[in-house]
C-alpha positions as CSV (number, residue, x, y, z in Angstrom):
1,A,-25.5,-189.8,-11.0
2,S,-29.1,-189.3,-9.9
3,L,-28.4,-191.1,-6.6
4,V,-25.3,-189.0,-5.9
5,N,-27.1,-185.7,-6.8
6,S,-30.1,-186.5,-4.7
7,N,-28.1,-187.6,-1.7
8,G,-29.5,-191.1,-2.0
9,P,-28.4,-194.0,0.2
10,I,-24.8,-194.9,-0.4
11,A,-25.6,-198.6,-0.5
12,S,-28.0,-198.0,-3.4
13,R,-25.3,-196.0,-5.2
14,D,-22.8,-198.7,-4.8
15,S,-25.3,-201.3,-6.0
16,A,-26.1,-199.3,-9.1
17,L,-22.4,-199.0,-9.9
18,D,-21.7,-202.7,-9.3
19,N,-24.5,-203.7,-11.6
20,A,-23.3,-201.3,-14.3
21,A,-19.8,-202.8,-14.0
22,R,-21.2,-206.3,-14.2
23,Y,-22.6,-205.7,-17.7
24,A,-20.0,-203.2,-18.9
25,D,-18.3,-205.7,-21.2
26,N,-21.5,-205.7,-23.3
27,L,-21.2,-201.9,-23.9
28,P,-19.4,-200.0,-26.6
29,P,-15.8,-198.9,-25.7
30,L,-16.7,-195.3,-24.6
31,E,-19.6,-196.4,-22.4
32,R,-17.5,-199.2,-20.9
33,Q,-14.8,-196.7,-20.1
34,L,-17.3,-194.4,-18.5
35,V,-18.7,-197.1,-16.2
36,L,-15.2,-198.0,-15.1
37,A,-14.5,-194.3,-14.4
38,A,-17.7,-193.8,-12.5
39,T,-16.9,-196.7,-10.2
40,Y,-13.5,-195.2,-9.4
41,M,-15.1,-191.8,-8.8
42,S,-18.1,-192.5,-6.7
43,H,-18.1,-196.0,-5.2
44,S,-17.7,-196.0,-1.4
45,T,-15.1,-198.7,-1.3
46,K,-13.6,-198.8,-4.8
47,A,-13.2,-195.1,-5.3
48,D,-9.7,-194.0,-6.3
49,R,-9.4,-190.4,-7.5
50,G,-6.2,-191.0,-9.3
51,K,-7.6,-193.9,-11.3
52,A,-10.8,-192.0,-11.9
53,L,-8.8,-189.1,-13.4
54,E,-6.9,-191.5,-15.6
55,A,-10.1,-193.3,-16.7
56,Y,-12.0,-190.1,-17.6
57,R,-8.9,-188.8,-19.5
58,A,-9.0,-192.0,-21.5
59,A,-12.7,-191.6,-22.2
60,Y,-12.1,-187.9,-23.2
61,A,-9.3,-189.1,-25.6
62,M,-11.8,-191.4,-27.3
63,D,-14.3,-188.6,-27.8
64,S,-13.4,-185.0,-26.9
65,S,-17.0,-184.0,-27.5
66,D,-18.3,-186.3,-24.8
67,L,-20.1,-184.1,-22.3
68,I,-19.9,-186.7,-19.5
69,S,-16.1,-187.0,-19.7
70,A,-15.7,-183.2,-19.7
71,N,-18.0,-182.8,-16.8
72,Q,-16.3,-185.4,-14.6
73,L,-12.8,-184.1,-15.5
74,M,-14.0,-180.7,-14.4
75,L,-15.3,-182.2,-11.1
76,L,-12.1,-184.2,-10.5
77,Y,-9.8,-181.2,-11.1
78,E,-12.1,-179.2,-8.8
79,R,-11.7,-181.8,-6.0
80,R,-7.9,-181.8,-6.6
81,D,-7.9,-178.0,-6.1
82,E,-6.6,-177.6,-9.7
83,S,-8.9,-174.7,-10.5
84,D,-7.4,-173.7,-13.8
85,S,-8.0,-177.2,-15.2
86,A,-11.5,-177.3,-13.7
87,I,-12.4,-174.0,-15.4
88,R,-10.9,-175.1,-18.7
89,Y,-13.2,-178.2,-18.7
90,A,-16.2,-176.2,-17.6
91,R,-15.6,-173.9,-20.6
92,R,-15.1,-177.0,-22.8
93,K,-18.6,-178.1,-21.8
94,V,-20.0,-174.8,-23.0
95,A,-18.2,-175.3,-26.3
96,I,-19.7,-178.8,-26.7
97,N,-23.2,-177.8,-25.7
98,P,-23.8,-174.1,-25.2
99,D,-26.7,-173.5,-22.9
100,G,-27.5,-172.2,-19.4
101,S,-26.8,-175.6,-17.7
102,T,-23.2,-175.7,-19.0
103,M,-22.5,-172.0,-18.6
104,I,-23.5,-172.1,-15.0
105,R,-20.7,-174.7,-14.4
106,V,-18.2,-172.0,-15.4
107,V,-19.8,-169.8,-12.7
108,E,-19.4,-172.6,-10.1
109,E,-15.8,-173.2,-11.0
110,L,-14.8,-169.5,-11.0
111,A,-16.5,-169.0,-7.6
112,G,-14.7,-172.1,-6.3
113,A,-11.4,-170.7,-7.4
114,G,-12.0,-167.5,-5.5
115,R,-12.4,-165.5,-8.7
116,T,-15.5,-163.7,-7.5
117,E,-15.7,-160.8,-9.9
118,E,-15.3,-163.2,-12.9
119,A,-18.1,-165.4,-11.4
120,I,-20.4,-162.4,-11.1
121,A,-19.6,-161.2,-14.6
122,T,-20.3,-164.7,-16.0
123,L,-23.5,-164.9,-14.1
124,D,-24.6,-161.6,-15.6
125,S,-23.6,-162.8,-19.1
126,L,-25.7,-166.0,-18.5
127,R,-28.7,-163.8,-17.7
128,T,-28.4,-162.1,-21.0
129,A,-27.6,-165.2,-23.1
130,Y,-30.1,-167.6,-21.6
131,P,-32.9,-165.6,-19.9
132,E,-35.1,-168.7,-19.6
133,F,-32.5,-170.3,-17.3
134,V,-32.6,-167.5,-14.7
135,T,-35.8,-168.9,-13.2
136,T,-34.3,-172.4,-12.6
137,T,-33.3,-173.6,-9.2
138,W,-29.8,-174.4,-10.5
139,F,-29.3,-170.7,-11.4
140,R,-30.6,-169.7,-8.0
141,W,-28.3,-172.1,-6.2
142,N,-25.4,-170.5,-7.9
143,R,-26.7,-167.0,-7.4
144,A,-26.7,-167.8,-3.7
145,A,-23.2,-169.3,-3.8
146,V,-21.8,-166.3,-5.6
147,A,-23.5,-163.9,-3.1
148,Y,-21.9,-165.9,-0.2
149,Q,-18.5,-165.9,-1.9
150,A,-18.9,-162.1,-2.2
151,G,-19.6,-161.8,1.5
152,D,-23.3,-160.9,1.1
153,L,-25.0,-163.3,3.6
154,A,-28.3,-161.4,3.3
155,A,-28.5,-162.0,-0.4
156,A,-27.4,-165.6,0.0
157,R,-30.2,-166.2,2.5
158,A,-32.8,-164.4,0.4
159,T,-32.0,-166.5,-2.7
160,T,-32.0,-169.7,-0.6
161,E,-35.4,-168.8,0.9
162,E,-36.7,-168.0,-2.6
163,I,-35.8,-171.6,-3.7
164,L,-37.6,-173.0,-0.7
165,R,-40.8,-170.9,-1.5
166,E,-40.9,-171.6,-5.2
167,G,-39.0,-174.9,-5.8
168,T,-40.1,-178.5,-5.9
169,D,-39.9,-180.9,-2.9
170,A,-36.7,-182.2,-4.5
171,D,-35.3,-178.7,-4.7
172,R,-36.2,-178.1,-1.0
173,A,-34.6,-181.3,0.2
174,I,-31.3,-180.3,-1.3
175,T,-31.6,-176.6,-0.4
176,L,-32.7,-176.9,3.3
177,P,-29.2,-178.0,4.5
178,N,-27.9,-174.8,3.0
179,L,-30.3,-172.8,5.0
180,V,-29.3,-174.8,8.1
181,Q,-25.7,-173.8,7.5
182,L,-26.6,-170.1,7.0
183,D,-28.5,-170.3,10.3
184,L,-25.4,-171.7,12.1
185,I,-23.1,-169.1,10.4
186,E,-25.3,-166.3,11.8
187,G,-25.8,-167.9,15.2
188,R,-29.5,-168.7,14.7
189,L,-29.3,-171.9,16.6
190,R,-33.0,-172.5,17.2
191,S,-33.8,-171.9,13.5
192,A,-31.0,-174.3,12.5
193,V,-32.6,-177.1,14.6
194,V,-36.1,-176.5,13.0
195,N,-34.7,-176.4,9.5
196,R,-32.6,-179.5,10.0
197,G,-35.8,-181.3,11.0
198,R,-37.5,-180.0,7.9
199,A,-34.6,-181.2,5.7
200,D,-34.5,-184.7,7.4
201,S,-38.3,-185.1,7.1
202,L,-38.2,-184.2,3.4
203,L,-35.3,-186.6,2.6
204,A,-36.9,-189.4,4.6
205,S,-40.3,-188.9,2.8
206,R,-38.4,-189.2,-0.5
207,Q,-36.5,-192.2,0.7
208,S,-33.3,-190.4,-0.1
209,G,-31.8,-189.9,3.3
210,T,-31.6,-191.1,6.9
211,R,-33.2,-189.2,9.7
212,I,-31.3,-189.2,13.0
213,D,-32.6,-186.5,15.4
214,G,-30.6,-184.8,18.1
215,V,-27.3,-184.3,16.4
216,T,-27.8,-180.6,15.6
217,E,-29.0,-179.9,19.1
218,A,-25.9,-181.6,20.5
219,Q,-23.7,-179.7,18.2
220,N,-25.2,-176.4,19.3
221,D,-24.7,-177.3,23.0
222,I,-21.1,-178.3,22.5
223,L,-19.8,-175.8,19.9
224,F,-21.8,-172.7,20.7
225,R,-23.4,-172.8,24.1
226,G,-20.5,-174.2,26.1
227,R,-22.8,-177.0,27.5
228,A,-20.6,-180.0,27.0
229,A,-22.4,-182.2,29.5
230,E,-25.8,-181.6,27.9
231,G,-24.3,-182.2,24.4
232,I,-22.7,-185.5,25.5
233,A,-26.0,-186.6,27.0
234,R,-27.8,-185.8,23.7
235,L,-25.2,-187.8,21.8
236,D,-25.6,-190.7,24.1
237,R,-29.3,-190.8,23.4
238,V,-28.6,-190.5,19.6
239,V,-26.2,-193.5,19.4
240,S,-28.3,-195.7,21.7
241,G,-31.6,-194.8,19.9
242,A,-33.7,-196.6,17.4
243,Q,-32.9,-194.2,14.6
244,W,-29.2,-194.9,14.9
245,R,-29.7,-198.7,15.2
246,E,-32.0,-198.9,12.2
247,A,-29.9,-196.7,9.9
248,A,-27.5,-198.4,7.6
249,P,-24.0,-197.8,9.2
250,I,-22.8,-196.2,6.1
251,D,-25.6,-193.6,6.3
252,R,-25.1,-192.6,9.9
253,P,-23.4,-189.2,10.7
254,T,-20.5,-191.1,12.3
255,F,-17.7,-188.6,11.7
256,Q,-19.8,-185.7,13.0
257,V,-20.7,-187.6,16.1
258,V,-17.1,-188.7,16.7
259,A,-15.9,-185.1,16.4
260,L,-18.6,-183.8,18.7
261,F,-17.9,-186.3,21.4
262,A,-14.2,-185.5,21.2
263,R,-14.7,-181.8,21.3
264,A,-17.0,-182.1,24.3
265,G,-14.2,-183.9,26.2
266,A,-15.4,-187.5,25.8
267,P,-12.7,-189.2,23.7
268,E,-13.5,-192.6,25.0
269,K,-17.1,-192.3,23.6
270,A,-15.8,-191.0,20.3
271,R,-13.4,-194.0,20.1
272,R,-16.2,-196.4,20.6
273,V,-18.2,-194.9,17.8
274,I,-15.4,-194.9,15.3
275,T,-14.3,-198.4,16.3
276,A,-17.8,-199.6,15.7
277,E,-17.7,-197.9,12.3
278,R,-14.5,-199.7,11.4
279,A,-15.8,-203.0,12.5
280,S,-19.1,-202.8,10.6
281,L,-17.6,-201.3,7.4
282,P,-14.1,-202.7,7.1
283,A,-13.9,-202.2,3.3
284,I,-14.9,-198.5,3.7
285,A,-12.5,-198.0,6.6
286,S,-9.6,-199.4,4.6
287,A,-10.4,-197.6,1.3
288,P,-7.7,-195.1,0.4
289,G,-10.3,-192.5,-0.6
290,N,-11.8,-192.5,2.9
291,K,-8.5,-192.2,4.8
292,P,-8.6,-188.4,5.3
293,W,-12.0,-188.7,7.1
294,F,-10.8,-191.4,9.4
295,D,-7.5,-189.5,10.0
296,I,-9.6,-186.5,11.1
297,A,-11.7,-188.6,13.4
298,D,-8.6,-190.2,15.0
299,G,-7.0,-186.7,15.2
300,E,-10.0,-185.3,17.1
301,I,-9.7,-188.2,19.6
302,A,-6.0,-187.6,20.0
303,L,-6.6,-183.8,20.5
304,A,-9.2,-184.5,23.1
305,E,-6.7,-186.7,24.9
306,G,-4.0,-184.0,24.8
307,K,-1.8,-185.9,22.3
308,F,-1.1,-182.8,20.4
309,D,1.8,-184.0,18.2
310,L,-0.3,-187.0,17.1
311,A,-3.3,-184.8,16.3
312,V,-1.2,-182.4,14.2
313,Q,0.3,-185.4,12.3
314,L,-3.1,-186.9,11.6
315,F,-4.7,-183.6,10.6
316,R,-1.8,-182.8,8.3
317,G,-2.2,-186.2,6.7
318,A,-5.8,-185.5,6.1
319,L,-5.0,-182.5,4.0
320,V,-3.6,-184.8,1.2
321,A,-5.4,-187.5,-0.7
322,S,-3.9,-190.8,-1.9
323,D,-3.2,-189.3,-5.3
324,G,-0.9,-186.7,-3.7
325,A,-3.3,-183.7,-4.4
326,P,-5.3,-181.8,-1.8
327,S,-8.0,-184.0,-0.2
328,E,-11.7,-183.4,-0.3
329,A,-11.5,-183.0,3.5
330,R,-9.0,-180.1,3.3
331,E,-11.3,-177.4,4.6
332,R,-12.3,-179.5,7.7
333,A,-8.7,-180.7,8.2
334,T,-7.4,-177.1,8.0
335,H,-9.8,-176.0,10.8
336,A,-8.9,-179.0,12.9
337,L,-5.1,-178.4,12.4
338,A,-5.6,-174.8,13.5
339,R,-7.3,-175.9,16.7
340,A,-4.6,-178.5,17.4
341,F,-1.9,-175.9,17.2
342,D,-4.1,-173.6,19.4
343,R,-4.6,-176.3,22.0
344,A,-0.9,-177.1,22.0
345,G,0.0,-173.5,22.7
346,Q,1.7,-173.0,19.3
347,L,-0.2,-169.8,18.8
348,D,1.8,-168.4,15.8
349,S,1.2,-171.7,14.0
350,A,-2.5,-171.6,15.0
351,R,-2.8,-168.0,13.7
352,V,-1.3,-168.9,10.4
353,V,-3.6,-171.9,9.9
354,Y,-6.7,-170.1,11.0
355,Q,-5.8,-167.4,8.5
356,R,-5.2,-170.1,5.8
357,L,-8.8,-171.3,6.5
358,I,-10.3,-167.8,6.1
359,D,-8.3,-167.3,2.9
360,L,-9.8,-170.4,1.3
361,P,-12.7,-169.5,-1.1
362,A,-15.8,-169.0,1.0
363,S,-18.0,-171.0,-1.4
364,N,-15.7,-174.0,-1.0
365,R,-15.8,-173.8,2.8
366,F,-19.6,-173.5,2.6
367,A,-19.9,-176.5,0.3
368,A,-17.7,-178.5,2.7
369,N,-20.1,-177.7,5.6
370,V,-17.3,-176.0,7.5
371,D,-18.4,-172.4,7.9
372,G,-21.5,-173.3,9.9
373,I,-19.3,-174.8,12.7
374,A,-16.1,-172.9,12.2
375,L,-16.4,-169.4,10.8
376,A,-17.6,-167.5,13.9
377,E,-15.0,-169.3,16.0
378,T,-12.2,-168.6,13.5
379,H,-13.1,-164.9,13.2
380,K,-13.2,-164.4,16.9
381,R,-10.1,-166.5,17.6
382,L,-8.1,-164.6,14.9
383,G,-9.1,-161.4,16.5
384,E,-7.8,-162.7,19.9
385,L,-4.6,-163.9,18.4
386,Y,-3.8,-160.7,16.5
387,D,-4.9,-158.8,19.7
388,A,-2.3,-160.7,21.7
389,K,0.4,-159.9,19.2
390,G,-0.4,-156.2,19.4
391,N,-1.7,-156.1,15.8
392,R,-4.7,-153.8,16.4
393,A,-5.7,-153.4,12.8
394,N,-6.1,-157.1,12.2
395,A,-7.6,-157.6,15.7
396,I,-10.3,-155.1,14.9
397,K,-10.8,-156.6,11.4
398,Y,-11.5,-160.1,12.6
399,Y,-13.4,-159.0,15.8
400,S,-15.6,-156.8,13.5
401,A,-16.2,-159.7,11.1
402,F,-17.4,-161.8,14.1
403,V,-19.7,-159.1,15.3
404,T,-21.2,-158.6,11.9
405,Q,-21.6,-162.3,11.4
406,W,-23.5,-162.7,14.7
407,K,-25.4,-159.4,14.7
408,D,-28.7,-161.3,14.4
409,A,-27.6,-164.3,16.6
410,D,-29.9,-165.8,19.2
411,P,-30.2,-163.8,22.4
412,E,-28.2,-166.4,24.3
413,L,-25.2,-165.7,22.1
414,Q,-25.4,-161.9,22.3
415,P,-23.4,-161.6,25.6
416,T,-20.4,-162.9,23.6
417,V,-21.1,-160.4,20.8
418,A,-21.3,-157.6,23.4
419,T,-17.9,-158.6,24.9
420,V,-16.2,-158.5,21.5
421,K,-17.8,-155.1,20.7
422,K,-16.4,-153.8,23.9
423,R,-12.9,-155.0,23.0
424,I,-13.2,-153.4,19.6
425,A,-14.1,-150.0,21.2
426,E,-11.1,-150.3,23.5
427,L,-8.8,-151.0,20.6
428,Q,-10.2,-148.2,18.6
429,K,-9.8,-145.8,21.5
430,T,-6.2,-146.9,21.8
431,D,-5.7,-146.1,18.1
432,Q,-6.9,-142.5,18.6
């Protein structure tokens, strides 16, 4: 659990799970069941969400006061997008062990279910019931998440920066990626690069992460600046560099690099990277739990090659996990599916799926690292699609959301903001 929570090397996590399984027969029945369940839940090649759910249910049946079983069932139902069950087990945790650390889980699950007002009310109740917990980093993380869910980016940023000022190095290592995503959401590209470097340095110093420079800069070139050639050149340097070679293949940002190469119009380079990943990690590539991520990678390549039907098929497949429930890649797959319909000229379908992405709970999109690369694009594109349909009210709504989101964006992005502002004024004038 410590290795998972600290973003530790995946190989170390797998080794710990394998060692635990090796000696599991010497443990009492409940502990043996928990080791089996943990392997099904977190191992990179043996994970099976359906089997994990079954195993933790069995453990909970052995002892319904077991906090670990209740916690993991909460997480599994959360990942399956079964929010009512996730909330029920979060509340069961409070009944088993009433304190701030269990009550905050109820806040997390309510926010993840899109029940923002209830999350805020529960956060306020926690302040009263457990005032000593309010100063913890865990409370502040959730205060930031609830603020983001409520649409208050300024409060989310202020709370995140508060953690960075007052937290430990461990807190900062986990929190800095959140600040990077807030930077990207608001179009602060230069700040995102600086904070990504800070995060990577901290993780590397704690031996709990792999530093590979240049990916965020390439992402900014490709997704925000319209500089595909520069982005491709950066990625070429990344995948041919020492940091990439020396990193364990499982710890490289392979899926991110594949998607960026593809979106920059270099599908052959993307294919080489994902082919190398499959060759070096065959067990991971064939594991059912990882299929959605490989489907998205293959879909991005198909989309870049103009194979729209194949891309749609792959992205749709990535929405569903091997257990038949929504996959943990659903936010990213939804964004990719919208873009596939858009590129194929199926604009009504694109609009529906972009709208579906926006309608997902904001805290879930943030946790999935989707909003940093997708939210501004989605707001702007929805504005354009509704504009083309003559739906002025929704066009203004989403254009305005984009302008608000990027009001403090870097100067190089402000011409785009100005163009959208001009279109809003034209539509408002037409309404008069």
